[in-house]
All heavy atoms as TSV, in Angstrom:
chain	resi	resn	atom	element	x	y	z
A	1	ASP	N	N	12.504	14.255	11.072
A	1	ASP	CA	C	12.000	14.295	9.720
A	1	ASP	C	C	13.145	14.437	8.716
A	1	ASP	O	O	12.920	14.538	7.536
A	1	ASP	CB	C	11.003	15.453	9.600
A	1	ASP	CG	C	10.220	15.387	8.309
A	1	ASP	OD1	O	10.746	15.828	7.296
A	1	ASP	OD2	O	9.089	14.913	8.357
A	2	THR	N	N	14.378	14.417	9.178
A	2	THR	CA	C	15.507	14.611	8.268
A	2	THR	C	C	15.705	13.429	7.335
A	2	THR	O	O	16.256	13.581	6.254
A	2	THR	CB	C	16.800	14.853	9.053
A	2	THR	OG1	O	17.025	13.747	9.919
A	2	THR	CG2	C	16.737	16.139	9.848
A	3	VAL	N	N	15.268	12.246	7.729
A	3	VAL	CA	C	15.448	11.075	6.875
A	3	VAL	C	C	14.645	11.235	5.590
A	3	VAL	O	O	15.132	10.979	4.502
A	3	VAL	CB	C	15.026	9.787	7.622
A	3	VAL	CG1	C	15.100	8.588	6.704
A	3	VAL	CG2	C	15.923	9.568	8.824
A	4	SER	N	N	13.397	11.684	5.684
A	4	SER	CA	C	12.572	11.820	4.491
A	4	SER	C	C	13.092	12.920	3.567
A	4	SER	O	O	12.888	12.858	2.365
A	4	SER	CB	C	11.120	12.104	4.875
A	4	SER	OG	O	11.013	13.331	5.567
A	5	ARG	N	N	13.765	13.905	4.114
A	5	ARG	CA	C	14.294	15.002	3.305
A	5	ARG	C	C	15.646	14.657	2.672
A	5	ARG	O	O	16.157	15.408	1.862
A	5	ARG	CB	C	14.419	16.261	4.151
A	5	ARG	CG	C	13.085	16.761	4.650
A	5	ARG	CD	C	13.272	18.006	5.511
A	5	ARG	NE	N	12.068	18.344	6.206
A	5	ARG	CZ	C	11.039	18.982	5.671
A	5	ARG	NH1	N	11.078	19.351	4.425
A	5	ARG	NH2	N	9.970	19.246	6.386
A	6	GLU	N	N	16.184	13.539	3.033
A	6	GLU	CA	C	17.478	13.125	2.503
A	6	GLU	C	C	17.455	13.026	0.980
A	6	GLU	O	O	18.456	13.297	0.309
A	6	GLU	CB	C	17.886	11.780	3.121
A	6	GLU	CG	C	19.258	11.300	2.736
A	6	GLU	CD	C	20.388	12.187	3.265
A	6	GLU	OE1	O	20.206	12.899	4.258
A	6	GLU	OE2	O	21.468	12.150	2.652
A	7	VAL	N	N	16.317	12.667	0.398
A	7	VAL	CA	C	16.225	12.531	-1.063
A	7	VAL	C	C	16.474	13.855	-1.768
A	7	VAL	O	O	16.869	13.872	-2.928
A	7	VAL	CB	C	14.855	11.955	-1.503
A	7	VAL	CG1	C	14.670	10.557	-0.967
A	7	VAL	CG2	C	13.716	12.850	-1.105
A	8	LEU	N	N	16.242	14.965	-1.085
A	8	LEU	CA	C	16.441	16.271	-1.695
A	8	LEU	C	C	17.915	16.583	-1.932
A	8	LEU	O	O	18.246	17.469	-2.707
A	8	LEU	CB	C	15.810	17.364	-0.831
A	8	LEU	CG	C	14.305	17.236	-0.606
A	8	LEU	CD1	C	13.816	18.323	0.350
A	8	LEU	CD2	C	13.548	17.297	-1.915
A	9	ARG	N	N	18.804	15.840	-1.299
A	9	ARG	CA	C	20.241	16.079	-1.435
A	9	ARG	C	C	20.840	15.409	-2.668
A	9	ARG	O	O	21.972	15.668	-3.031
A	9	ARG	CB	C	20.977	15.559	-0.200
A	9	ARG	CG	C	20.594	16.269	1.062
A	9	ARG	CD	C	21.282	15.610	2.244
A	9	ARG	NE	N	20.762	16.147	3.480
A	9	ARG	CZ	C	21.493	16.793	4.361
A	9	ARG	NH1	N	22.765	16.976	4.157
A	9	ARG	NH2	N	20.939	17.249	5.458
A	10	HIS	N	N	20.091	14.519	-3.303
A	10	HIS	CA	C	20.635	13.727	-4.405
A	10	HIS	C	C	20.013	14.162	-5.728
A	10	HIS	O	O	18.802	14.164	-5.897
A	10	HIS	CB	C	20.386	12.233	-4.160
A	10	HIS	CG	C	20.965	11.752	-2.864
A	10	HIS	ND1	N	22.302	11.474	-2.697
A	10	HIS	CD2	C	20.388	11.525	-1.661
A	10	HIS	CE1	C	22.529	11.083	-1.463
A	10	HIS	NE2	N	21.374	11.109	-0.799
A	11	LYS	N	N	20.872	14.514	-6.674
A	11	LYS	CA	C	20.419	15.014	-7.981
A	11	LYS	C	C	19.574	13.982	-8.743
A	11	LYS	O	O	18.683	14.352	-9.488
A	11	LYS	CB	C	21.619	15.427	-8.840
A	11	LYS	CG	C	22.349	16.630	-8.297
A	11	LYS	CD	C	21.530	17.877	-8.502
A	11	LYS	CE	C	22.311	19.093	-8.038
A	11	LYS	NZ	N	21.495	20.282	-7.967
A	12	GLN	N	N	19.838	12.692	-8.557
A	12	GLN	CA	C	19.098	11.686	-9.319
A	12	GLN	C	C	17.618	11.631	-8.938
A	12	GLN	O	O	16.800	11.103	-9.686
A	12	GLN	CB	C	19.725	10.289	-9.200
A	12	GLN	CG	C	19.600	9.634	-7.840
A	12	GLN	CD	C	20.836	9.790	-6.982
A	12	GLN	OE1	O	21.559	10.772	-7.093
A	12	GLN	NE2	N	21.072	8.822	-6.119
A	13	PHE	N	N	17.253	12.214	-7.802
A	13	PHE	CA	C	15.852	12.239	-7.381
A	13	PHE	C	C	15.166	13.565	-7.702
A	13	PHE	O	O	13.971	13.715	-7.483
A	13	PHE	CB	C	15.738	11.967	-5.882
A	13	PHE	CG	C	16.221	10.603	-5.493
A	13	PHE	CD1	C	17.293	10.454	-4.624
A	13	PHE	CD2	C	15.624	9.461	-5.993
A	13	PHE	CE1	C	17.744	9.198	-4.262
A	13	PHE	CE2	C	16.066	8.206	-5.642
A	13	PHE	CZ	C	17.138	8.065	-4.770
A	14	GLU	N	N	15.927	14.515	-8.231
A	14	GLU	CA	C	15.378	15.832	-8.527
A	14	GLU	C	C	14.217	15.710	-9.521
A	14	GLU	O	O	14.340	15.085	-10.567
A	14	GLU	CB	C	16.467	16.734	-9.098
A	14	GLU	CG	C	16.072	18.187	-9.164
A	14	GLU	CD	C	17.240	19.069	-9.557
A	14	GLU	OE1	O	18.370	18.829	-9.076
A	14	GLU	OE2	O	17.018	19.999	-10.350
A	15	GLY	N	N	13.079	16.267	-9.172
A	15	GLY	CA	C	11.897	16.214	-10.018
A	15	GLY	C	C	11.150	14.890	-9.970
A	15	GLY	O	O	10.129	14.725	-10.618
A	16	LYS	N	N	11.653	13.942	-9.216
A	16	LYS	CA	C	11.020	12.621	-9.129
A	16	LYS	C	C	10.337	12.380	-7.792
A	16	LYS	O	O	9.496	11.504	-7.681
A	16	LYS	CB	C	12.064	11.528	-9.358
A	16	LYS	CG	C	12.673	11.575	-10.744
A	16	LYS	CD	C	13.718	10.510	-10.904
A	16	LYS	CE	C	14.346	10.620	-12.296
A	16	LYS	NZ	N	15.443	9.689	-12.460
A	17	VAL	N	N	10.726	13.152	-6.794
A	17	VAL	CA	C	10.179	12.961	-5.451
A	17	VAL	C	C	9.544	14.258	-4.998
A	17	VAL	O	O	10.139	15.325	-5.130
A	17	VAL	CB	C	11.286	12.540	-4.456
A	17	VAL	CG1	C	10.736	12.442	-3.044
A	17	VAL	CG2	C	11.907	11.222	-4.885
A	18	ARG	N	N	8.337	14.158	-4.503
A	18	ARG	CA	C	7.652	15.328	-3.958
A	18	ARG	C	C	7.264	15.014	-2.510
A	18	ARG	O	O	6.624	14.006	-2.241
A	18	ARG	CB	C	6.395	15.624	-4.776
A	18	ARG	CG	C	5.705	16.898	-4.325
A	18	ARG	CD	C	4.512	17.169	-5.162
A	18	ARG	NE	N	3.512	16.129	-4.859
A	18	ARG	CZ	C	2.277	16.145	-5.288
A	18	ARG	NH1	N	1.870	17.093	-6.093
A	18	ARG	NH2	N	1.438	15.199	-4.967
A	19	LEU	N	N	7.686	15.857	-1.607
A	19	LEU	CA	C	7.356	15.679	-0.200
A	19	LEU	C	C	6.147	16.527	0.140
A	19	LEU	O	O	6.117	17.726	-0.127
A	19	LEU	CB	C	8.538	16.081	0.687
A	19	LEU	CG	C	9.826	15.288	0.487
A	19	LEU	CD1	C	10.910	15.817	1.419
A	19	LEU	CD2	C	9.601	13.815	0.718
A	20	THR	N	N	5.134	15.895	0.691
A	20	THR	CA	C	3.929	16.600	1.113
A	20	THR	C	C	3.522	16.087	2.483
A	20	THR	O	O	4.063	15.099	2.980
A	20	THR	CB	C	2.767	16.375	0.125
A	20	THR	OG1	O	2.463	14.980	0.083
A	20	THR	CG2	C	3.124	16.858	-1.273
A	21	ARG	N	N	2.551	16.749	3.064
A	21	ARG	CA	C	2.027	16.332	4.366
A	21	ARG	C	C	0.594	15.851	4.199
A	21	ARG	O	O	-0.168	16.404	3.423
A	21	ARG	CB	C	2.043	17.486	5.351
A	21	ARG	CG	C	3.419	17.943	5.718
A	21	ARG	CD	C	3.342	19.118	6.672
A	21	ARG	NE	N	4.665	19.632	6.899
A	21	ARG	CZ	C	5.264	19.625	8.069
A	21	ARG	NH1	N	4.645	19.176	9.120
A	21	ARG	NH2	N	6.476	20.105	8.197
A	22	VAL	N	N	0.253	14.837	4.953
A	22	VAL	CA	C	-1.122	14.375	5.054
A	22	VAL	C	C	-1.539	14.656	6.490
A	22	VAL	O	O	-1.002	14.067	7.428
A	22	VAL	CB	C	-1.253	12.871	4.715
A	22	VAL	CG1	C	-2.683	12.410	4.863
A	22	VAL	CG2	C	-0.730	12.600	3.314
A	23	ARG	N	N	-2.456	15.579	6.676
A	23	ARG	CA	C	-2.761	16.090	8.004
A	23	ARG	C	C	-3.354	15.064	8.961
A	23	ARG	O	O	-3.182	15.171	10.159
A	23	ARG	CB	C	-3.698	17.280	7.895
A	23	ARG	CG	C	-3.041	18.464	7.219
A	23	ARG	CD	C	-3.940	19.695	7.309
A	23	ARG	NE	N	-3.373	20.805	6.588
A	23	ARG	CZ	C	-2.477	21.648	7.113
A	23	ARG	NH1	N	-2.070	21.486	8.326
A	23	ARG	NH2	N	-2.003	22.633	6.385
A	24	ASP	N	N	-4.071	14.067	8.476
A	24	ASP	CA	C	-4.710	13.136	9.398
A	24	ASP	C	C	-3.992	11.785	9.455
A	24	ASP	O	O	-4.592	10.765	9.751
A	24	ASP	CB	C	-6.187	12.952	9.037
A	24	ASP	CG	C	-6.381	12.369	7.645
A	24	ASP	OD1	O	-5.409	12.327	6.871
A	24	ASP	OD2	O	-7.507	11.952	7.340
A	25	HIS	N	N	-2.707	11.759	9.170
A	25	HIS	CA	C	-1.926	10.532	9.213
A	25	HIS	C	C	-0.715	10.719	10.115
A	25	HIS	O	O	-0.161	11.813	10.214
A	25	HIS	CB	C	-1.433	10.154	7.811
A	25	HIS	CG	C	-2.500	9.613	6.941
A	25	HIS	ND1	N	-3.498	10.390	6.411
A	25	HIS	CD2	C	-2.734	8.350	6.507
A	25	HIS	CE1	C	-4.298	9.636	5.682
A	25	HIS	NE2	N	-3.858	8.401	5.723
A	26	PHE	N	N	-0.318	9.631	10.747
A	26	PHE	CA	C	0.871	9.629	11.585
A	26	PHE	C	C	1.742	8.455	11.159
A	26	PHE	O	O	1.238	7.363	10.921
A	26	PHE	CB	C	0.515	9.470	13.063
A	26	PHE	CG	C	-0.289	10.608	13.598
A	26	PHE	CD1	C	-1.670	10.541	13.610
A	26	PHE	CD2	C	0.332	11.744	14.068
A	26	PHE	CE1	C	-2.423	11.593	14.098
A	26	PHE	CE2	C	-0.409	12.806	14.552
A	26	PHE	CZ	C	-1.782	12.719	14.563
A	27	ILE	N	N	2.996	8.686	11.053
A	27	ILE	CA	C	3.946	7.621	10.766
A	27	ILE	C	C	4.882	7.527	11.965
A	27	ILE	O	O	5.483	8.518	12.376
A	27	ILE	CB	C	4.751	7.919	9.488
A	27	ILE	CG1	C	3.815	8.018	8.293
A	27	ILE	CG2	C	5.816	6.841	9.265
A	27	ILE	CD1	C	4.491	8.464	7.009
A	28	PHE	N	N	4.962	6.348	12.530
A	28	PHE	CA	C	5.842	6.167	13.670
A	28	PHE	C	C	6.373	4.743	13.672
A	28	PHE	O	O	5.835	3.859	13.016
A	28	PHE	CB	C	5.145	6.491	14.995
A	28	PHE	CG	C	3.894	5.691	15.235
A	28	PHE	CD1	C	3.942	4.516	15.959
A	28	PHE	CD2	C	2.674	6.132	14.751
A	28	PHE	CE1	C	2.789	3.781	16.173
A	28	PHE	CE2	C	1.515	5.411	14.975
A	28	PHE	CZ	C	1.581	4.232	15.686
A	29	ASN	N	N	7.442	4.538	14.400
A	29	ASN	CA	C	8.053	3.214	14.530
A	29	ASN	C	C	7.749	2.650	15.901
A	29	ASN	O	O	7.725	3.387	16.889
A	29	ASN	CB	C	9.574	3.303	14.366
A	29	ASN	CG	C	9.962	3.715	12.979
A	29	ASN	OD1	O	9.358	3.287	12.009
A	29	ASN	ND2	N	10.963	4.575	12.878
A	30	VAL	N	N	7.544	1.361	15.954
A	30	VAL	CA	C	7.318	0.678	17.218
A	30	VAL	C	C	8.434	-0.346	17.391
A	30	VAL	O	O	8.647	-1.183	16.518
A	30	VAL	CB	C	5.946	-0.039	17.238
A	30	VAL	CG1	C	5.770	-0.816	18.539
A	30	VAL	CG2	C	4.824	0.960	17.045
A	31	GLU	N	N	9.123	-0.240	18.498
A	31	GLU	CA	C	10.184	-1.192	18.792
A	31	GLU	C	C	9.770	-2.013	19.997
A	31	GLU	O	O	9.184	-1.496	20.942
A	31	GLU	CB	C	11.497	-0.464	19.083
A	31	GLU	CG	C	12.040	0.275	17.878
A	31	GLU	CD	C	13.374	0.938	18.148
A	31	GLU	OE1	O	14.031	0.582	19.154
A	31	GLU	OE2	O	13.766	1.800	17.359
A	32	SER	N	N	10.068	-3.289	19.940
A	32	SER	CA	C	9.709	-4.189	21.025
A	32	SER	C	C	10.913	-5.064	21.348
A	32	SER	O	O	11.763	-5.321	20.488
A	32	SER	CB	C	8.520	-5.056	20.594
A	32	SER	OG	O	8.257	-6.041	21.558
A	33	THR	N	N	10.983	-5.528	22.574
A	33	THR	CA	C	12.067	-6.436	22.960
A	33	THR	C	C	11.760	-7.856	22.528
A	33	THR	O	O	12.571	-8.748	22.713
A	33	THR	CB	C	12.282	-6.411	24.481
A	33	THR	OG1	O	11.073	-6.822	25.119
A	33	THR	CG2	C	12.709	-5.046	24.951
A	34	GLY	N	N	10.579	-8.065	21.970
A	34	GLY	CA	C	10.218	-9.394	21.500
A	34	GLY	C	C	9.227	-10.101	22.396
A	34	GLY	O	O	8.604	-11.075	22.006
A	35	ILE	N	N	9.079	-9.632	23.623
A	35	ILE	CA	C	8.126	-10.246	24.549
A	35	ILE	C	C	6.703	-9.982	24.065
A	35	ILE	O	O	5.854	-10.860	24.086
A	35	ILE	CB	C	8.337	-9.708	25.977
A	35	ILE	CG1	C	9.721	-10.140	26.478
A	35	ILE	CG2	C	7.245	-10.180	26.906
A	35	ILE	CD1	C	10.127	-9.513	27.780
A	36	ILE	N	N	6.453	-8.768	23.623
A	36	ILE	CA	C	5.145	-8.391	23.078
A	36	ILE	C	C	5.373	-7.988	21.626
A	36	ILE	O	O	6.254	-7.179	21.326
A	36	ILE	CB	C	4.532	-7.211	23.855
A	36	ILE	CG1	C	4.376	-7.564	25.338
A	36	ILE	CG2	C	3.193	-6.804	23.259
A	36	ILE	CD1	C	3.921	-6.400	26.201
A	37	SER	N	N	4.566	-8.522	20.728
A	37	SER	CA	C	4.733	-8.175	19.315
A	37	SER	C	C	4.378	-6.700	19.118
A	37	SER	O	O	3.563	-6.150	19.854
A	37	SER	CB	C	3.829	-9.045	18.439
A	37	SER	OG	O	2.475	-8.676	18.607
A	38	PRO	N	N	4.973	-6.053	18.121
A	38	PRO	CA	C	4.654	-4.643	17.864
A	38	PRO	C	C	3.157	-4.416	17.648
A	38	PRO	O	O	2.598	-3.424	18.111
A	38	PRO	CB	C	5.455	-4.311	16.611
A	38	PRO	CG	C	6.609	-5.250	16.648
A	38	PRO	CD	C	6.049	-6.513	17.245
A	39	GLU	N	N	2.475	-5.329	16.963
A	39	GLU	CA	C	1.039	-5.189	16.727
A	39	GLU	C	C	0.258	-5.188	18.036
A	39	GLU	O	O	-0.634	-4.363	18.245
A	39	GLU	CB	C	0.530	-6.327	15.820
A	39	GLU	CG	C	1.105	-6.304	14.428
A	39	GLU	CD	C	2.474	-6.969	14.287
A	39	GLU	OE1	O	2.982	-7.548	15.274
A	39	GLU	OE2	O	3.034	-6.894	13.193
A	40	ASP	N	N	0.606	-6.127	18.942
A	40	ASP	CA	C	-0.074	-6.183	20.244
A	40	ASP	C	C	0.277	-4.969	21.097
A	40	ASP	O	O	-0.560	-4.447	21.829
A	40	ASP	CB	C	0.290	-7.466	20.989
A	40	ASP	CG	C	-0.327	-8.707	20.362
A	40	ASP	OD1	O	-1.323	-8.566	19.616
A	40	ASP	OD2	O	0.184	-9.811	20.619
A	41	LEU	N	N	1.512	-4.530	20.995
A	41	LEU	CA	C	1.959	-3.363	21.757
A	41	LEU	C	C	1.169	-2.116	21.360
A	41	LEU	O	O	0.703	-1.358	22.220
A	41	LEU	CB	C	3.454	-3.147	21.539
A	41	LEU	CG	C	4.175	-2.191	22.459
A	41	LEU	CD1	C	4.079	-2.660	23.898
A	41	LEU	CD2	C	5.629	-2.091	22.050
A	42	VAL	N	N	0.970	-1.913	20.059
A	42	VAL	CA	C	0.195	-0.767	19.584
A	42	VAL	C	C	-1.253	-0.883	20.043
A	42	VAL	O	O	-1.848	0.088	20.513
A	42	VAL	CB	C	0.273	-0.636	18.051
A	42	VAL	CG1	C	-0.718	0.385	17.534
A	42	VAL	CG2	C	1.691	-0.237	17.635
A	43	ALA	N	N	-1.835	-2.079	19.948
A	43	ALA	CA	C	-3.225	-2.286	20.381
A	43	ALA	C	C	-3.377	-1.968	21.871
A	43	ALA	O	O	-4.323	-1.292	22.279
A	43	ALA	CB	C	-3.671	-3.713	20.091
A	44	GLN	N	N	-2.444	-2.428	22.684
A	44	GLN	CA	C	-2.489	-2.148	24.121
A	44	GLN	C	C	-2.312	-0.659	24.393
A	44	GLN	O	O	-3.000	-0.084	25.253
A	44	GLN	CB	C	-1.419	-2.949	24.859
A	44	GLN	CG	C	-1.700	-4.438	24.900
A	44	GLN	CD	C	-0.588	-5.216	25.575
A	44	GLN	OE1	O	0.237	-4.662	26.303
A	44	GLN	NE2	N	-0.547	-6.516	25.319
A	45	ALA	N	N	-1.415	-0.026	23.683
A	45	ALA	CA	C	-1.178	1.406	23.865
A	45	ALA	C	C	-2.427	2.205	23.494
A	45	ALA	O	O	-2.783	3.173	24.180
A	45	ALA	CB	C	0.011	1.860	23.029
A	46	LEU	N	N	-3.105	1.802	22.431
A	46	LEU	CA	C	-4.334	2.498	22.036
A	46	LEU	C	C	-5.440	2.307	23.057
A	46	LEU	O	O	-6.217	3.233	23.314
A	46	LEU	CB	C	-4.786	2.027	20.656
A	46	LEU	CG	C	-3.885	2.464	19.507
A	46	LEU	CD1	C	-4.335	1.823	18.201
A	46	LEU	CD2	C	-3.842	3.969	19.376
A	47	ASP	N	N	-5.513	1.125	23.669
A	47	ASP	CA	C	-6.491	0.899	24.749
A	47	ASP	C	C	-6.238	1.860	25.907
A	47	ASP	O	O	-7.163	2.471	26.439
A	47	ASP	CB	C	-6.434	-0.544	25.248
A	47	ASP	CG	C	-7.031	-1.539	24.261
A	47	ASP	OD1	O	-7.812	-1.118	23.371
A	47	ASP	OD2	O	-6.717	-2.741	24.395
A	48	VAL	N	N	-4.974	1.999	26.295
A	48	VAL	CA	C	-4.617	2.921	27.381
A	48	VAL	C	C	-4.952	4.357	26.991
A	48	VAL	O	O	-5.516	5.117	27.792
A	48	VAL	CB	C	-3.117	2.781	27.755
A	48	VAL	CG1	C	-2.692	3.876	28.713
A	48	VAL	CG2	C	-2.845	1.405	28.350
A	49	LEU	N	N	-4.632	4.735	25.762
A	49	LEU	CA	C	-4.922	6.087	25.295
A	49	LEU	C	C	-6.420	6.369	25.321
A	49	LEU	O	O	-6.854	7.440	25.762
A	49	LEU	CB	C	-4.366	6.292	23.887
A	49	LEU	CG	C	-4.590	7.661	23.256
A	49	LEU	CD1	C	-3.951	8.766	24.103
A	49	LEU	CD2	C	-4.041	7.688	21.841
A	50	MET	N	N	-7.238	5.406	24.879
A	50	MET	CA	C	-8.692	5.598	24.885
A	50	MET	C	C	-9.223	5.737	26.312
A	50	MET	O	O	-10.108	6.558	26.576
A	50	MET	CB	C	-9.386	4.457	24.143
A	50	MET	CG	C	-9.196	4.553	22.639
A	50	MET	SD	S	-10.181	3.422	21.650
A	50	MET	CE	C	-9.607	1.832	22.195
A	51	GLU	N	N	-8.680	4.955	27.247
A	51	GLU	CA	C	-9.078	5.084	28.655
A	51	GLU	C	C	-8.755	6.478	29.179
A	51	GLU	O	O	-9.570	7.108	29.858
A	51	GLU	CB	C	-8.366	4.032	29.514
A	51	GLU	CG	C	-8.880	2.619	29.334
A	51	GLU	CD	C	-8.069	1.614	30.131
A	51	GLU	OE1	O	-7.412	2.006	31.126
A	51	GLU	OE2	O	-8.094	0.425	29.753
A	52	LYS	N	N	-7.573	6.977	28.851
A	52	LYS	CA	C	-7.168	8.306	29.309
A	52	LYS	C	C	-8.036	9.390	28.673
A	52	LYS	O	O	-8.374	10.377	29.325
A	52	LYS	CB	C	-5.686	8.550	29.020
A	52	LYS	CG	C	-4.789	7.700	29.885
A	52	LYS	CD	C	-3.328	8.003	29.670
A	52	LYS	CE	C	-2.492	7.159	30.625
A	52	LYS	NZ	N	-1.137	7.662	30.753
A	53	CYS	N	N	-8.411	9.202	27.419
A	53	CYS	CA	C	-9.304	10.164	26.757
A	53	CYS	C	C	-10.675	10.160	27.425
A	53	CYS	O	O	-11.281	11.222	27.610
A	53	CYS	CB	C	-9.438	9.842	25.270
A	53	CYS	SG	S	-7.972	10.249	24.310
A	54	ASP	N	N	-11.175	8.985	27.787
A	54	ASP	CA	C	-12.462	8.895	28.493
A	54	ASP	C	C	-12.404	9.618	29.834
A	54	ASP	O	O	-13.342	10.326	30.211
A	54	ASP	CB	C	-12.868	7.438	28.702
A	54	ASP	CG	C	-13.308	6.745	27.422
A	54	ASP	OD1	O	-13.652	7.452	26.449
A	54	ASP	OD2	O	-13.303	5.493	27.401
A	55	ILE	N	N	-11.304	9.452	30.547
A	55	ILE	CA	C	-11.137	10.130	31.840
A	55	ILE	C	C	-11.108	11.644	31.635
A	55	ILE	O	O	-11.761	12.397	32.369
A	55	ILE	CB	C	-9.852	9.640	32.550
A	55	ILE	CG1	C	-10.032	8.180	32.982
A	55	ILE	CG2	C	-9.501	10.530	33.738
A	55	ILE	CD1	C	-8.745	7.511	33.443
A	56	ALA	N	N	-10.359	12.105	30.650
A	56	ALA	CA	C	-10.275	13.542	30.374
A	56	ALA	C	C	-11.623	14.091	29.939
A	56	ALA	O	O	-12.035	15.176	30.375
A	56	ALA	CB	C	-9.222	13.811	29.299
A	57	LYS	N	N	-12.337	13.342	29.114
A	57	LYS	CA	C	-13.657	13.773	28.650
A	57	LYS	C	C	-14.625	13.884	29.820
A	57	LYS	O	O	-15.387	14.848	29.932
A	57	LYS	CB	C	-14.182	12.784	27.614
A	57	LYS	CG	C	-15.494	13.176	26.988
A	57	LYS	CD	C	-15.900	12.154	25.941
A	57	LYS	CE	C	-17.265	12.474	25.366
A	57	LYS	NZ	N	-17.690	11.461	24.382
A	58	SER	N	N	-14.596	12.916	30.711
A	58	SER	CA	C	-15.460	12.928	31.893
A	58	SER	C	C	-15.136	14.120	32.794
A	58	SER	O	O	-16.036	14.808	33.285
A	58	SER	CB	C	-15.297	11.624	32.664
A	58	SER	OG	O	-16.064	11.634	33.833
A	59	ALA	N	N	-13.851	14.368	33.010
A	59	ALA	CA	C	-13.443	15.493	33.850
A	59	ALA	C	C	-13.869	16.814	33.222
A	59	ALA	O	O	-14.328	17.727	33.926
A	59	ALA	CB	C	-11.932	15.466	34.065
A	60	LEU	N	N	-13.754	16.938	31.919
A	60	LEU	CA	C	-14.163	18.156	31.225
A	60	LEU	C	C	-15.670	18.360	31.328
A	60	LEU	O	O	-16.139	19.475	31.558
A	60	LEU	CB	C	-13.729	18.100	29.765
A	60	LEU	CG	C	-14.036	19.318	28.911
A	60	LEU	CD1	C	-13.372	20.563	29.483
A	60	LEU	CD2	C	-13.587	19.095	27.482
A	61	THR	N	N	-16.432	17.282	31.177
A	61	THR	CA	C	-17.890	17.362	31.305
A	61	THR	C	C	-18.278	17.821	32.705
A	61	THR	O	O	-19.131	18.700	32.870
A	61	THR	CB	C	-18.538	15.999	30.988
A	61	THR	OG1	O	-18.206	15.637	29.646
A	61	THR	CG2	C	-20.043	16.056	31.138
A	62	LYS	N	N	-17.652	17.237	33.723
A	62	LYS	CA	C	-17.950	17.623	35.109
A	62	LYS	C	C	-17.591	19.085	35.358
A	62	LYS	O	O	-18.341	19.814	35.991
A	62	LYS	CB	C	-17.194	16.728	36.092
A	62	LYS	CG	C	-17.763	15.338	36.192
A	62	LYS	CD	C	-16.966	14.494	37.162
A	62	LYS	CE	C	-17.456	13.059	37.176
A	62	LYS	NZ	N	-16.649	12.213	38.057
A	63	ALA	N	N	-16.449	19.519	34.865
A	63	ALA	CA	C	-16.017	20.908	35.052
A	63	ALA	C	C	-16.966	21.864	34.347
A	63	ALA	O	O	-17.320	22.921	34.888
A	63	ALA	CB	C	-14.593	21.089	34.550
A	64	THR	N	N	-17.396	21.505	33.163
A	64	THR	CA	C	-18.320	22.350	32.405
A	64	THR	C	C	-19.667	22.439	33.108
A	64	THR	O	O	-20.251	23.515	33.219
A	64	THR	CB	C	-18.496	21.799	30.973
A	64	THR	OG1	O	-17.215	21.722	30.354
A	64	THR	CG2	C	-19.397	22.685	30.145
A	65	GLN	N	N	-20.160	21.307	33.615
A	65	GLN	CA	C	-21.437	21.291	34.329
A	65	GLN	C	C	-21.357	22.116	35.613
A	65	GLN	O	O	-22.276	22.856	35.941
A	65	GLN	CB	C	-21.853	19.857	34.642
A	65	GLN	CG	C	-22.313	19.087	33.430
A	65	GLN	CD	C	-22.564	17.615	33.738
A	65	GLN	OE1	O	-22.181	17.096	34.767
A	65	GLN	NE2	N	-23.225	16.939	32.784
A	66	ALA	N	N	-20.248	21.985	36.330
A	66	ALA	CA	C	-20.073	22.753	37.562
A	66	ALA	C	C	-20.034	24.240	37.273
A	66	ALA	O	O	-20.598	25.051	38.018
A	66	ALA	CB	C	-18.796	22.304	38.277
A	67	GLU	N	N	-19.393	24.610	36.186
A	67	GLU	CA	C	-19.300	26.014	35.786
A	67	GLU	C	C	-20.672	26.552	35.413
A	67	GLU	O	O	-21.059	27.662	35.786
A	67	GLU	CB	C	-18.340	26.175	34.621
A	67	GLU	CG	C	-18.056	27.609	34.237
A	67	GLU	CD	C	-17.032	27.696	33.134
A	67	GLU	OE1	O	-15.883	27.304	33.356
A	67	GLU	OE2	O	-17.401	28.168	32.029
A	68	GLU	N	N	-21.466	25.758	34.697
A	68	GLU	CA	C	-22.809	26.171	34.297
A	68	GLU	C	C	-23.722	26.314	35.514
A	68	GLU	O	O	-24.553	27.217	35.576
A	68	GLU	CB	C	-23.396	25.168	33.294
A	68	GLU	CG	C	-22.757	25.240	31.935
A	68	GLU	CD	C	-23.243	24.133	31.006
A	68	GLU	OE1	O	-24.029	23.260	31.436
A	68	GLU	OE2	O	-22.832	24.146	29.822
A	69	GLU	N	N	-23.568	25.416	36.494
A	69	GLU	CA	C	-24.385	25.477	37.710
A	69	GLU	C	C	-24.032	26.695	38.548
A	69	GLU	O	O	-24.874	27.255	39.228
A	69	GLU	CB	C	-24.229	24.191	38.520
A	69	GLU	CG	C	-24.875	22.996	37.865
A	69	GLU	CD	C	-24.576	21.680	38.596
A	69	GLU	OE1	O	-23.877	21.715	39.624
A	69	GLU	OE2	O	-25.023	20.627	38.114
A	70	ALA	N	N	-22.772	27.105	38.503
A	70	ALA	CA	C	-22.320	28.258	39.283
A	70	ALA	C	C	-22.848	29.570	38.713
A	70	ALA	O	O	-22.943	30.567	39.417
A	70	ALA	CB	C	-20.796	28.286	39.342
A	71	GLU	N	N	-23.193	29.555	37.446
A	71	GLU	CA	C	-23.669	30.792	36.800
A	71	GLU	C	C	-25.067	31.006	37.143
A	71	GLU	O	O	-25.915	31.311	37.510
A	71	GLU	CB	C	-23.529	30.697	35.270
A	71	GLU	CG	C	-22.088	30.686	34.846
A	71	GLU	CD	C	-21.945	30.498	33.337
A	71	GLU	OE1	O	-22.939	30.299	32.619
A	71	GLU	OE2	O	-20.813	30.559	32.855
């Protein structure tokens, strides 16, 4: 995050730049070797992430149900 704070070091930006956080936003860079476009790479990565979330959700549901049955 040091790049965004770099503006604070320069007097010409004093009072002109305000740094804040947006809690539900993420800023990140995607680098590709060119075989897969960055847009396709992000789409594929999100598909994998959603699959992993589904697996985790299913495992949590099973664990919760097993715990409830044991009580």
